[in-house]
Rosetta silent file (secondary structure, phi, psi, omega in degrees, C-alpha in Angstrom):
SEQUENCE: MTDFGGWEMPLSYPAGTIAEHLACRRGAVVFDVSHLGTVRVEGPGAFDRLQATLTNDLTRIGPGRAQYSHLCGDDGSVQDDLIVWWRDDEVFDVMPNASNTGGVLAALGGTDTTAARAVLAVQGPRARTLLASVSPEAAAVGRFRVADVDWQGVCLAVAGTGYTGEDGVELAVPVAAAPALCAALLDAGVAPAGLGARDTLRLEAGLPLHGHELGPGITPLQAGLGWVVGWNKPGFPGQAALEAERATGPARLLRGIATEGRRPPRSGSEVRAGGVAVGTVSSGNFSPVLGHGIALAFVHPDLMVGDPVVVAARGAEVPGRVVGLPFIGKG
SCORE:     score description
SCORE:     0.000 S_00000001
   1 L     0.000  152.720 -179.893   -0.960  -91.372  -54.825 S_00000001
   2 E  -149.966  155.289  175.472   -1.835  -87.760  -54.085 S_00000001
   3 E   -78.270  134.576  178.204   -0.901  -84.255  -55.217 S_00000001
   4 E  -146.253  108.756  178.578    1.461  -82.475  -52.815 S_00000001
   5 L    59.640   31.018 -179.493    2.995  -79.126  -53.687 S_00000001
   6 L    87.661    1.170  178.115    2.680  -79.881  -57.397 S_00000001
   7 E  -110.107  147.851  172.453    4.252  -83.341  -57.048 S_00000001
   8 E   -88.709  114.463 -170.916    2.536  -86.716  -57.326 S_00000001
   9 E  -117.013  146.882  172.219    3.391  -88.345  -54.008 S_00000001
  10 L   -72.646  115.785  176.999    2.810  -91.795  -52.503 S_00000001
  11 L   -76.298  -42.067  175.253    0.264  -91.297  -49.724 S_00000001
  12 L  -161.084  162.858  175.728    0.570  -94.915  -48.577 S_00000001
  13 L  -105.575  177.927 -173.269    1.588  -98.358  -49.758 S_00000001
  14 L   -55.180  -29.872 -179.694   -0.514 -101.553  -49.451 S_00000001
  15 L   -65.474  -28.034  178.978    0.383 -102.062  -45.771 S_00000001
  16 L    96.206  161.317 -172.564   -1.313  -98.761  -44.903 S_00000001
  17 H   -62.322  -44.409 -176.765   -0.323  -95.666  -42.961 S_00000001
  18 H   -64.917  -42.678  178.268   -0.505  -97.116  -39.437 S_00000001
  19 H   -63.179  -39.970  178.605    1.631 -100.149  -40.371 S_00000001
  20 H   -66.115  -41.632  177.878    4.154  -97.853  -42.073 S_00000001
  21 H   -58.337  -49.937 -178.353    4.203  -95.559  -39.048 S_00000001
  22 H   -68.329  -30.898  176.093    4.902  -98.442  -36.649 S_00000001
  23 H   -63.583  -35.392  177.638    7.540  -99.868  -39.006 S_00000001
  24 H   -71.640  -37.810 -179.835    9.419  -96.575  -38.686 S_00000001
  25 H   -71.747  -28.158 -172.858    9.131  -96.547  -34.898 S_00000001
  26 H  -109.814  -23.027 -175.699   10.250 -100.182  -34.563 S_00000001
  27 L  -137.201 -109.360  178.880   12.442 -100.886  -37.604 S_00000001
  28 L  -158.136  141.993  176.443   13.247  -98.813  -40.682 S_00000001
  29 E  -132.492  163.700  173.603   11.362  -97.272  -43.599 S_00000001
  30 E  -122.981  129.720  175.134   12.267  -95.332  -46.726 S_00000001
  31 E  -106.085  138.259  167.531   10.386  -92.218  -47.842 S_00000001
  32 E   -86.353  106.698 -179.374   10.608  -90.742  -51.324 S_00000001
  33 L  -115.052   36.450 -179.422   11.061  -87.060  -50.456 S_00000001
  34 L   -66.059  -13.389  177.125   12.202  -85.929  -53.897 S_00000001
  35 L   -68.813  -22.672  174.601    9.585  -83.162  -53.718 S_00000001
  36 L   -60.380  140.263 -179.540   11.927  -81.264  -51.402 S_00000001
  37 L   -79.557  162.528  167.943   13.777  -78.641  -53.406 S_00000001
  38 L  -133.401  117.567  176.179   17.525  -78.313  -53.853 S_00000001
  39 E  -112.802  114.406  179.979   18.971  -74.872  -54.510 S_00000001
  40 E   -86.148  121.105  175.586   22.740  -74.946  -55.101 S_00000001
  41 E  -118.681  121.062 -174.708   24.473  -71.776  -53.876 S_00000001
  42 E  -147.040  165.980  178.994   28.184  -71.724  -54.521 S_00000001
  43 L   108.761  176.834 -174.533   31.191  -69.505  -55.098 S_00000001
  44 L   -57.917  -30.858 -177.701   33.137  -66.924  -53.080 S_00000001
  45 L   -97.036    6.331 -172.940   30.016  -65.035  -51.943 S_00000001
  46 H   -63.477  -47.506 -178.961   27.849  -68.046  -51.095 S_00000001
  47 H   -58.442  -48.798 -177.396   28.472  -68.051  -47.331 S_00000001
  48 H   -63.392  -35.741 -179.895   27.799  -64.312  -46.980 S_00000001
  49 H   -65.423  -45.711  178.699   24.621  -64.552  -49.063 S_00000001
  50 H   -67.301  -41.502 -178.125   23.155  -67.301  -46.886 S_00000001
  51 H   -63.851  -32.345 -178.447   24.311  -65.656  -43.681 S_00000001
  52 H   -85.637   -9.836 -173.183   22.619  -62.369  -44.654 S_00000001
  53 H  -113.332  -37.119 -176.229   19.334  -64.015  -45.740 S_00000001
  54 L   -96.940  158.847 -172.984   18.581  -66.935  -43.397 S_00000001
  55 L   -76.724  -37.736 -174.278   17.920  -66.731  -39.657 S_00000001
  56 L   -75.534  163.161 -173.857   20.360  -69.301  -38.307 S_00000001
  57 L  -102.505  109.907 -177.444   24.063  -68.576  -37.851 S_00000001
  58 H   -67.760  -17.053  177.665   26.290  -70.571  -40.191 S_00000001
  59 H   -68.832  -11.864  176.748   29.342  -69.771  -38.057 S_00000001
  60 H   -73.447  -18.353 -178.280   27.958  -72.363  -35.614 S_00000001
  61 L  -127.166 -161.853  178.586   28.831  -75.112  -38.103 S_00000001
  62 L  -162.320 -176.191  177.856   31.270  -75.700  -40.989 S_00000001
  63 L   -55.780  142.242 -177.618   31.766  -77.725  -44.171 S_00000001
  64 L    85.687   12.566  179.387   30.477  -81.259  -43.837 S_00000001
  65 E  -127.120  161.148  175.845   27.610  -80.211  -41.573 S_00000001
  66 E  -120.179  152.076 -177.559   23.882  -79.548  -42.001 S_00000001
  67 E  -143.994  134.521  173.399   21.798  -76.838  -40.315 S_00000001
  68 E   -81.230  136.968 -177.464   18.071  -76.175  -39.915 S_00000001
  69 E  -151.332  173.008  178.228   17.143  -72.560  -40.694 S_00000001
  70 E  -126.012  148.445  166.235   14.307  -70.206  -41.653 S_00000001
  71 E  -107.131  115.906 -174.657   13.703  -67.692  -44.405 S_00000001
  72 E  -109.689  155.973  170.707   11.607  -64.912  -42.873 S_00000001
  73 L   -85.638  176.046 -178.202    9.680  -61.941  -44.212 S_00000001
  74 L   -62.066  -24.831  179.126   10.131  -58.427  -42.897 S_00000001
  75 L   -85.007    2.407  179.332    7.345  -59.042  -40.352 S_00000001
  76 L    87.957   -4.701 -179.931    9.278  -61.997  -38.904 S_00000001
  77 L   -76.407  152.957 -172.303    6.904  -64.654  -40.233 S_00000001
  78 E   -86.057  110.505  176.272    8.423  -67.825  -41.667 S_00000001
  79 E   -75.719  -30.640  173.035    8.297  -67.904  -45.450 S_00000001
  80 E  -163.670  148.930  168.504    9.990  -71.304  -45.432 S_00000001
  81 E  -110.104  141.225 -168.998   11.860  -73.647  -43.134 S_00000001
  82 E  -151.864  168.551  176.346   14.737  -75.471  -44.749 S_00000001
  83 E  -115.829  132.598  174.720   17.929  -77.459  -44.271 S_00000001
  84 E  -100.237  120.709  172.094   21.318  -76.189  -45.423 S_00000001
  85 E   -97.911  112.286  179.373   23.782  -78.910  -46.503 S_00000001
  86 E   -87.323   93.076 -169.802   27.286  -77.383  -46.397 S_00000001
  87 E   -75.476  -42.956 -178.443   28.827  -79.647  -49.035 S_00000001
  88 E  -150.292  177.527 -173.587   32.253  -78.005  -49.506 S_00000001
  89 L   -47.310  -46.186 -176.401   34.034  -74.764  -48.554 S_00000001
  90 L  -122.870   29.183 -178.969   32.018  -72.676  -51.036 S_00000001
  91 E  -129.659  120.561  179.887   29.242  -75.127  -51.974 S_00000001
  92 E  -126.784  134.712  169.197   25.859  -75.204  -50.223 S_00000001
  93 E  -108.244  116.356 -179.231   22.738  -77.206  -51.062 S_00000001
  94 E   -99.802  128.231 -172.315   19.673  -75.515  -49.572 S_00000001
  95 E  -111.186   92.578  177.875   16.650  -77.816  -49.187 S_00000001
  96 L   -84.369  172.868  171.072   13.317  -75.904  -49.177 S_00000001
  97 L   -70.720  158.061 -170.817    9.784  -77.269  -49.019 S_00000001
  98 H   -51.223  -53.861 -173.236    8.269  -78.325  -52.335 S_00000001
  99 H   -78.920   -5.434 -175.618    6.061  -75.323  -53.057 S_00000001
 100 H  -107.110    4.931 -176.317    8.618  -72.788  -51.785 S_00000001
 101 H   -58.771  -42.851 -179.513   11.597  -73.624  -53.984 S_00000001
 102 H   -61.541  -42.094  179.394   10.959  -70.688  -56.313 S_00000001
 103 H   -66.691  -38.180  177.762   10.783  -68.201  -53.446 S_00000001
 104 H   -68.561  -39.275  177.221   13.984  -69.519  -51.871 S_00000001
 105 H   -61.553  -41.537  179.192   15.732  -69.379  -55.241 S_00000001
 106 H   -66.276  -35.426 -178.028   14.646  -65.754  -55.660 S_00000001
 107 H   -76.439  -34.841 -173.271   15.883  -64.852  -52.174 S_00000001
 108 H  -104.165  -20.002 -167.997   19.243  -66.634  -52.348 S_00000001
 109 L    75.680 -159.123  179.628   20.097  -66.823  -56.021 S_00000001
 110 L    92.344 -158.948 -174.386   21.931  -69.949  -57.085 S_00000001
 111 E  -130.883  133.159  176.387   20.730  -72.816  -59.249 S_00000001
 112 E   -80.755  109.264 -179.370   17.664  -75.049  -58.913 S_00000001
 113 L  -106.789   14.988 -175.254   19.057  -78.605  -59.145 S_00000001
 114 H   -54.654  -42.758 -173.643   15.874  -80.345  -57.925 S_00000001
 115 H   -72.016  -12.065 -175.660   15.185  -82.124  -61.228 S_00000001
 116 H   -88.439  -10.791 -175.231   18.641  -83.702  -61.359 S_00000001
 117 E  -140.961  159.715  166.984   18.298  -85.868  -58.246 S_00000001
 118 E  -110.001  158.493  178.041   15.919  -87.911  -56.158 S_00000001
 119 E  -127.553  122.639  177.953   16.018  -87.912  -52.341 S_00000001
 120 E  -112.880  125.634 -179.740   15.359  -91.053  -50.302 S_00000001
 121 E  -105.450  119.116  179.131   15.015  -90.716  -46.523 S_00000001
 122 E  -104.305  116.041 -170.493   15.795  -93.852  -44.505 S_00000001
 123 E  -131.629  147.486  175.571   14.407  -93.480  -40.986 S_00000001
 124 L   133.190  163.452 -178.273   13.959  -95.627  -37.887 S_00000001
 125 L   -62.554  -21.813  177.541   15.929  -97.264  -35.060 S_00000001
 126 L  -105.072   11.523 -174.895   17.265  -99.912  -37.488 S_00000001
 127 H   -58.165  -48.658 -176.420   17.861  -97.463  -40.350 S_00000001
 128 H   -70.860  -36.090  179.159   21.650  -97.446  -40.116 S_00000001
 129 H   -62.066  -47.275 -178.944   21.914 -101.188  -39.541 S_00000001
 130 H   -73.347  -38.643  178.156   19.916 -102.042  -42.655 S_00000001
 131 H   -62.846  -30.987 -177.949   21.445  -99.235  -44.740 S_00000001
 132 H   -60.617  -27.918  178.338   24.908 -100.556  -43.873 S_00000001
 133 L   -75.164  -16.722  177.193   24.262 -103.648  -46.007 S_00000001
 134 L   -96.132  -45.268  179.356   23.665 -101.326  -48.988 S_00000001
 135 L  -153.289   99.035  178.425   26.316  -98.678  -48.239 S_00000001
 136 H   -58.431  -34.688 -179.463   28.393  -98.820  -45.045 S_00000001
 137 H   -66.669  -40.720  178.389   29.780  -95.362  -45.807 S_00000001
 138 H   -66.473  -39.876 -179.328   26.311  -93.810  -46.049 S_00000001
 139 H   -65.780  -21.989 -176.732   25.220  -95.511  -42.828 S_00000001
 140 L   -87.672   -6.765  179.651   28.225  -94.006  -41.027 S_00000001
 141 L   -68.818  123.058 -172.309   27.316  -90.371  -41.768 S_00000001
 142 L   -76.147  174.910 -179.296   26.537  -88.838  -38.381 S_00000001
 143 L   -63.172  127.580 -177.866   23.641  -86.733  -37.185 S_00000001
 144 L    56.192   29.985  168.832   23.560  -83.375  -38.995 S_00000001
 145 E  -104.633  158.891  179.221   26.711  -84.346  -40.877 S_00000001
 146 E  -133.624  137.362  178.363   27.001  -84.271  -44.681 S_00000001
 147 E  -152.990  152.209  170.915   29.259  -86.392  -46.901 S_00000001
 148 E   -93.427  131.830 -175.056   29.661  -87.547  -50.489 S_00000001
 149 E  -129.652  136.789  175.561   29.660  -91.340  -50.776 S_00000001
 150 E   -85.451  130.592  175.281   30.368  -93.583  -53.756 S_00000001
 151 E  -134.392  109.534  179.227   27.726  -96.256  -54.390 S_00000001
 152 L    52.177   42.126  178.684   28.223  -98.501  -57.418 S_00000001
 153 L    80.182    5.063  179.957   30.081  -95.714  -59.213 S_00000001
 154 E  -112.248  138.358  178.185   27.405  -93.122  -58.393 S_00000001
 155 E   -84.919  119.959  173.250   27.960  -90.177  -56.047 S_00000001
 156 E  -101.913  131.939  168.449   25.418  -90.000  -53.232 S_00000001
 157 E   -92.387  120.106 -171.744   25.135  -86.840  -51.136 S_00000001
 158 E  -118.305  131.871  178.000   24.255  -88.124  -47.665 S_00000001
 159 E  -131.701  140.448 -178.031   22.988  -86.069  -44.720 S_00000001
 160 L   -94.187   59.557  176.318   22.090  -87.254  -41.235 S_00000001
 161 L  -117.160 -179.953 -179.927   18.875  -85.302  -40.737 S_00000001
 162 L  -175.824  176.779 -173.133   15.267  -86.443  -40.494 S_00000001
 163 L  -142.663   24.028 -175.560   11.657  -85.576  -39.825 S_00000001
 164 L  -119.675  -11.306 -172.606   10.235  -88.501  -37.886 S_00000001
 165 L    89.762   -5.433  177.446   11.811  -88.221  -34.452 S_00000001
 166 L  -106.214  170.321  175.776   13.899  -91.317  -35.217 S_00000001
 167 L   -71.811  160.575  176.326   17.497  -91.694  -36.371 S_00000001
 168 E   162.083 -179.777  179.881   18.235  -91.840  -40.075 S_00000001
 169 E  -139.120  158.332  174.026   19.844  -90.362  -43.170 S_00000001
 170 E  -111.778  137.172 -176.590   18.801  -88.728  -46.420 S_00000001
 171 E  -118.116  109.610  174.071   20.307  -89.900  -49.695 S_00000001
 172 E   -90.710  117.413 -171.075   20.386  -87.488  -52.645 S_00000001
 173 E  -127.458  139.538  174.731   20.976  -89.671  -55.690 S_00000001
 174 E   -52.463  141.004 -171.495   21.117  -88.856  -59.428 S_00000001
 175 H   -51.909  -43.783 -175.132   17.701  -89.552  -60.930 S_00000001
 176 H   -62.752  -27.352 -177.356   18.861  -92.389  -63.208 S_00000001
 177 H   -94.893   -5.566 -174.430   20.260  -94.359  -60.237 S_00000001
 178 H   -62.714  -44.126  179.681   17.325  -93.768  -57.885 S_00000001
 179 H   -60.604  -39.666  179.860   15.253  -96.882  -58.787 S_00000001
 180 H   -66.898  -40.125  178.785   18.244  -99.187  -58.242 S_00000001
 181 H   -65.861  -42.955  179.080   19.070  -97.581  -54.896 S_00000001
 182 H   -62.852  -42.680  178.768   15.452  -97.804  -53.748 S_00000001
 183 H   -62.167  -39.104  179.576   15.281 -101.467  -54.796 S_00000001
 184 H   -64.990  -38.186  178.113   18.485 -102.181  -52.869 S_00000001
 185 H   -66.153  -42.671  178.663   17.020 -100.598  -49.736 S_00000001
 186 H   -64.641  -40.204  178.555   13.821 -102.648  -50.037 S_00000001
 187 H   -64.141  -27.661 -179.754   15.860 -105.828  -50.575 S_00000001
 188 L   -79.341   -4.965  178.714   17.779 -104.995  -47.378 S_00000001
 189 L   103.146    6.571  175.885   14.535 -105.076  -45.394 S_00000001
 190 L   -80.917  129.473 -176.651   13.685 -101.366  -45.332 S_00000001
 191 E   -87.866  145.503  175.049    9.912 -100.931  -45.724 S_00000001
 192 E   -76.010  144.654  177.973    8.385  -98.274  -48.019 S_00000001
 193 L  -140.131  148.077 -175.027    6.375  -95.505  -46.332 S_00000001
 194 L  -108.487 -169.768 -174.425    4.268  -92.697  -47.729 S_00000001
 195 H   -64.178  -33.259 -179.615    3.213  -89.143  -46.997 S_00000001
 196 H   -61.815  -47.587  179.312    0.521  -90.187  -44.516 S_00000001
 197 H   -67.677  -35.617  178.958    3.000  -91.881  -42.177 S_00000001
 198 H   -59.960  -37.291 -179.156    5.471  -89.049  -42.604 S_00000001
 199 H   -74.714  -42.808  179.933    2.860  -86.640  -41.239 S_00000001
 200 H   -67.944  -33.670  177.982    1.759  -88.794  -38.274 S_00000001
 201 H   -66.798  -46.392 -178.749    5.410  -89.474  -37.386 S_00000001
 202 H   -67.214  -31.060  178.581    6.419  -85.804  -37.426 S_00000001
 203 H   -68.490  -45.288  175.637    3.333  -84.943  -35.370 S_00000001
 204 H   -58.155  -33.981  179.976    4.229  -87.494  -32.672 S_00000001
 205 L   -80.812   -3.391  178.590    7.720  -85.981  -32.699 S_00000001
 206 L    69.706   29.041 -175.942    6.232  -82.490  -32.201 S_00000001
 207 L   -98.358  142.929 -174.826    7.861  -81.155  -35.376 S_00000001
 208 L   -76.941  152.725  173.650    6.373  -78.263  -37.380 S_00000001
 209 L  -121.428  128.014  179.121    4.979  -78.486  -40.895 S_00000001
 210 E   -62.393  136.282 -173.568    5.069  -75.438  -43.140 S_00000001
 211 L    95.995  -11.063  177.185    1.542  -74.283  -43.857 S_00000001
 212 L  -124.733  -66.614 -179.380    0.410  -75.438  -40.401 S_00000001
 213 L   -95.464   -9.493  177.268    2.913  -74.542  -37.643 S_00000001
 214 E  -138.081  146.797 -179.754    4.969  -72.217  -39.852 S_00000001
 215 E   149.473 -164.173 -178.804    3.887  -69.756  -42.512 S_00000001
 216 L   -55.986  129.922  178.441    2.338  -66.298  -42.969 S_00000001
 217 L    80.455   -0.444 -179.752    1.772  -64.585  -39.627 S_00000001
 218 E  -114.928  123.958 -178.795    3.706  -67.271  -37.707 S_00000001
 219 L  -101.144  162.800  175.766    7.134  -66.430  -36.327 S_00000001
 220 L   -57.183  -35.130 -178.979    9.903  -68.760  -35.088 S_00000001
 221 L   -67.714  -41.064  178.354    9.250  -67.522  -31.542 S_00000001
 222 L   -64.627  -33.099 -179.139    5.555  -68.396  -31.666 S_00000001
 223 L   -85.347    5.174  179.909    6.482  -71.871  -32.947 S_00000001
 224 L    72.849   26.569 -175.521    8.946  -72.396  -30.085 S_00000001
 225 L  -119.641   37.301  178.414   11.912  -72.241  -32.463 S_00000001
 226 H   -59.829  -23.888  179.514   13.792  -69.220  -31.159 S_00000001
 227 H   -68.294  -13.376  178.461   16.978  -71.314  -31.258 S_00000001
 228 H   -80.222   -8.528 -176.765   16.827  -71.123  -35.073 S_00000001
 229 L   -99.120  124.827  173.567   17.531  -67.374  -34.886 S_00000001
 230 L   -84.263   87.279 -171.107   21.130  -66.136  -34.769 S_00000001
 231 L   -63.455  -26.391 -173.482   20.394  -63.166  -32.527 S_00000001
 232 L   -98.953    3.939  178.522   23.959  -61.860  -32.512 S_00000001
 233 L   -94.340  157.813 -177.864   24.671  -61.883  -36.246 S_00000001
 234 L   -64.691  166.416 -165.319   24.135  -58.794  -38.441 S_00000001
 235 L   -45.553  137.474  171.262   20.802  -58.029  -40.074 S_00000001
 236 L  -135.663  160.086 -178.484   18.657  -60.537  -41.950 S_00000001
 237 L   -54.230  128.552  177.689   15.053  -60.121  -43.154 S_00000001
 238 L    90.387   -3.935 -174.775   12.675  -60.000  -40.182 S_00000001
 239 H   -61.565  -44.939 -178.623   15.348  -59.514  -37.532 S_00000001
 240 H   -61.836  -42.700  179.916   13.953  -56.244  -36.189 S_00000001
 241 H   -64.968  -39.051  179.406   10.441  -57.677  -35.918 S_00000001
 242 H   -68.991  -38.151  177.531   11.730  -60.787  -34.125 S_00000001
 243 H   -64.833  -38.416  177.842   13.771  -58.738  -31.670 S_00000001
 244 H   -66.344  -41.230  179.094   10.683  -56.647  -30.874 S_00000001
 245 H   -66.849  -38.316  178.332    8.591  -59.782  -30.351 S_00000001
 246 H   -63.659  -35.220 -178.659   11.254  -61.302  -28.122 S_00000001
 247 H   -68.801  -38.038 -177.102   11.243  -58.141  -25.977 S_00000001
 248 H   -92.859  -22.363 -174.896    7.465  -58.167  -25.435 S_00000001
 249 L    91.987  137.330  179.749    6.914  -61.939  -25.558 S_00000001
 250 L   -61.404  146.265  178.988    4.859  -63.796  -28.212 S_00000001
 251 L   -78.131  -14.258  177.345    1.090  -63.344  -28.038 S_00000001
 252 L  -150.694  156.796 -179.371    0.635  -67.083  -28.652 S_00000001
 253 E  -136.769  149.493  177.356    2.767  -70.201  -28.356 S_00000001
 254 E   -81.033  125.972 -179.868    2.739  -73.641  -29.957 S_00000001
 255 E  -129.589  159.308  173.093    1.801  -76.353  -27.451 S_00000001
 256 E   -93.085  141.921  177.892    1.095  -80.054  -27.530 S_00000001
 257 E  -129.702  127.675  173.006   -2.363  -81.346  -26.623 S_00000001
 258 E  -102.967  126.778 -178.802   -3.272  -84.959  -25.835 S_00000001
 259 E  -108.312  159.029 -178.907   -6.976  -85.728  -26.223 S_00000001
 260 L   -83.018  141.465  176.111   -9.038  -88.580  -24.813 S_00000001
 261 L    83.214  177.975 -174.295  -10.161  -91.415  -27.062 S_00000001
 262 L   -88.234  -11.146 -178.233   -9.311  -92.309  -30.634 S_00000001
 263 L   -66.612  122.202 -174.926  -11.140  -89.430  -32.299 S_00000001
 264 L   -79.830  136.249  169.921   -8.417  -87.253  -33.882 S_00000001
 265 L   -65.593  153.175 -177.719   -8.353  -83.473  -33.352 S_00000001
 266 L  -124.067  151.688  177.890   -8.365  -81.599  -36.648 S_00000001
 267 L   -55.720  134.614  179.761   -6.641  -78.489  -37.947 S_00000001
 268 L    94.390   -9.773  179.988   -8.717  -75.366  -37.342 S_00000001
 269 L   -69.757  145.338 -179.424  -10.523  -76.730  -34.287 S_00000001
 270 E   -80.574  140.069  175.241  -10.993  -74.318  -31.392 S_00000001
 271 E  -106.480  129.743 -178.388   -9.189  -74.949  -28.113 S_00000001
 272 E  -123.766  146.341  174.695  -11.038  -73.897  -24.945 S_00000001
 273 E  -136.060  123.805 -176.758   -9.986  -73.682  -21.315 S_00000001
 274 L    62.287   29.358  179.370  -12.535  -72.925  -18.600 S_00000001
 275 L    80.838    1.956 -177.912  -15.147  -72.403  -21.297 S_00000001
 276 E  -111.718  137.952  176.743  -13.107  -69.639  -22.959 S_00000001
 277 E   -66.567  126.787 -178.072  -11.456  -69.864  -26.394 S_00000001
 278 E  -124.174   -2.414  179.943   -7.672  -69.866  -25.908 S_00000001
 279 E   169.972 -170.325 -174.803   -6.351  -71.003  -29.256 S_00000001
 280 E  -140.906  138.940  176.339   -6.614  -73.083  -32.429 S_00000001
 281 E   -69.702  131.251  175.909   -5.335  -76.494  -33.497 S_00000001
 282 E   -97.433  -33.955  174.808   -2.731  -76.246  -36.264 S_00000001
 283 E  -147.733  142.315  176.546   -2.273  -80.029  -36.773 S_00000001
 284 E  -153.920  152.538  178.724   -4.018  -83.011  -35.267 S_00000001
 285 E  -170.086  177.070  172.511   -4.320  -86.746  -35.788 S_00000001
 286 E   -83.838  133.889  177.777   -4.552  -90.129  -34.122 S_00000001
 287 L   -90.424  112.488  179.196   -1.261  -91.304  -32.598 S_00000001
 288 L   -62.636  -28.221 -179.201   -0.604  -94.932  -33.609 S_00000001
 289 L   -81.538  -44.364 -176.152    1.914  -95.336  -30.774 S_00000001
 290 L   -83.425  -25.196  177.829   -0.060  -93.673  -27.963 S_00000001
 291 L    80.966   17.490  175.365   -3.484  -94.893  -29.096 S_00000001
 292 L  -148.532  175.768 -178.186   -5.280  -91.550  -28.692 S_00000001
 293 E   -72.807  146.876  173.875   -5.582  -88.178  -30.373 S_00000001
 294 E  -137.267  155.862 -178.754   -2.760  -85.622  -30.340 S_00000001
 295 E  -152.026  151.071  163.733   -2.553  -82.071  -31.628 S_00000001
 296 E  -103.587  137.469 -175.961   -0.288  -79.088  -32.024 S_00000001
 297 E  -146.416  143.471  171.156   -2.091  -75.826  -31.284 S_00000001
 298 E   -89.016  119.158 -173.568   -1.307  -72.138  -31.016 S_00000001
 299 E  -132.939  171.428  177.608   -2.674  -71.077  -27.645 S_00000001
 300 L   -58.353  138.219 -175.121   -2.477  -68.251  -25.112 S_00000001
 301 L   -64.140  -16.833  178.488    1.030  -68.153  -23.594 S_00000001
 302 L   -77.482  -13.507 -179.743   -0.344  -68.536  -20.055 S_00000001
 303 L   -73.716  124.798 -171.808   -1.598  -72.053  -20.834 S_00000001
 304 L  -116.361  163.218  177.358    0.862  -74.467  -19.238 S_00000001
 305 L   -57.509  131.548 -178.015    1.701  -78.173  -19.381 S_00000001
 306 L   100.171  -18.052 -178.831   -0.882  -80.134  -17.392 S_00000001
 307 L   -68.250  136.668  176.593   -3.707  -77.640  -17.888 S_00000001
 308 E   -75.770  144.790  177.670   -7.033  -79.212  -18.940 S_00000001
 309 E  -141.474  170.686  172.709   -8.535  -78.112  -22.264 S_00000001
 310 E  -129.336  132.989  174.298  -11.361  -78.992  -24.623 S_00000001
 311 E  -101.228  118.631 -174.135  -10.958  -79.284  -28.399 S_00000001
 312 E  -110.006  128.623  177.374  -14.219  -78.277  -30.074 S_00000001
 313 E  -163.315  140.688  174.833  -15.099  -79.120  -33.668 S_00000001
 314 L    53.918   40.167  175.443  -18.151  -80.183  -35.676 S_00000001
 315 L    80.199   -1.443 -178.956  -20.453  -79.917  -32.701 S_00000001
 316 E  -111.786  151.467  176.109  -18.353  -82.205  -30.495 S_00000001
 317 E  -123.346  120.203 -176.727  -16.131  -81.353  -27.542 S_00000001
 318 E  -109.505  118.835 -179.821  -13.183  -83.649  -26.847 S_00000001
 319 E   -71.467  151.045  178.625  -11.461  -83.276  -23.466 S_00000001
 320 E  -162.915 -169.307  177.295   -7.689  -83.169  -23.306 S_00000001
 321 E  -150.025  157.415  177.056   -4.714  -81.588  -21.589 S_00000001
 322 E   -77.643  133.739 -178.634   -1.595  -79.655  -22.496 S_00000001
 323 E  -129.523  160.309  176.101    1.486  -81.899  -22.647 S_00000001
 324 L   -73.608  157.174  177.943    5.175  -81.410  -23.235 S_00000001
 325 L  -107.759  146.972   -0.259    6.751  -81.974  -26.624 S_00000001
 326 L   -74.197  164.704  179.888    7.653  -84.299  -28.221 S_00000001
 327 L   -65.924  -35.438  175.954    4.666  -86.526  -27.594 S_00000001
 328 L  -135.045  157.396  178.879    6.966  -89.569  -27.640 S_00000001
 329 L   -89.300  167.109  179.991   10.725  -89.991  -27.380 S_00000001
 330 L   -59.892  137.689  177.684   13.095  -91.421  -29.972 S_00000001
 331 L    75.253    0.000    0.000   12.893  -95.204  -30.340 S_00000001
C-alpha cells in the first residue's frame, strides 16, 4: 500500500507490477480507482456552468456520453484533467484527479459525492467478456458511453472510459456494495492490479498523468492535446492564452522516447540531441511489453520522430530515439 493524493492505495498485489501489467495487456484486471473524485453538478444551469468553465465542447456529445476535458488557469496551464459523465439531461458527474477535487468543486460548484461510492475499473482485451458473467448490462456499455445498470438491486453508474490503452469500463458503485462487486469480478477471473501497473500501462499507451505531463506551466497544446479545446465556443478560463500559443506555436512539445536496454529513464532526466540539451523527461519507466525503457519528454518542437537522442541522468547517458505515440497499440 502507498499514499497517493491523500488516499491509501494498493501499489501492487502479490503477483507484482509486471505480472499485473501483462495480465491487463493479455486478459483483464480490476483497479480500485476510488481516489478519483466525483463532483455532481446538476440542475437547469449545470450545462452552461460546465461549458463556460471547462475546455472541451459539451455540444459535441449528449446525455449518456462521457467526455475528456481540462480545467485551465488564466495562463492556459492545466489545473486538472478530468472526465465528464453526462448522466441525465441536467445531471453531470465530473471526475477529477484525487488531489484536485477541491479545486474542481470550487470552480464548478456542485456537490462532492466522492465518499458515497467506490470506483472499480475493469480493463483489458477480455474485460467485457469476463464482466459479462457478472453484469451483461455493464459489459455492454460502449466506449465513452454512460449508463445506469442494476446489479443485485444496486445501481451501478457505468462508463466506457479507461487509462491503460485497452478496452474496458468503470463501475461507480455505492460503498456498501463495493466489496461484493469486487469479489464477483475476481471470481469471474479478473485479476487485481495496483497503482504501479496503472502507471506503466498508461505510459505505454502514451497517456498523460497530472503532475507530470499536465500541471502548472503545461498547456494542452504542449501536451499534444489541442483536440481537448473547443476553439469555437465562447470564453473559458485560459482561452485567450491558448489562442495566442496556437498562433505562435508551442515552445515545447510532448514526445515519446524509446531508450536502449532495460534501464528505465526517470522523470527530470535531461534529453540531449547532438550534445545539446533539448528537453526533459516528464515520465519514464521500463516497458514490460517492449522489454526496454520508454519515456515521455517535453522537448524542442523541431525534434521529430526517428531523431536520435540521449537521456542523461545520474552520471549515465542512455541512447534512444524519438518515437510516435502510443508506444504500443491496443491489444
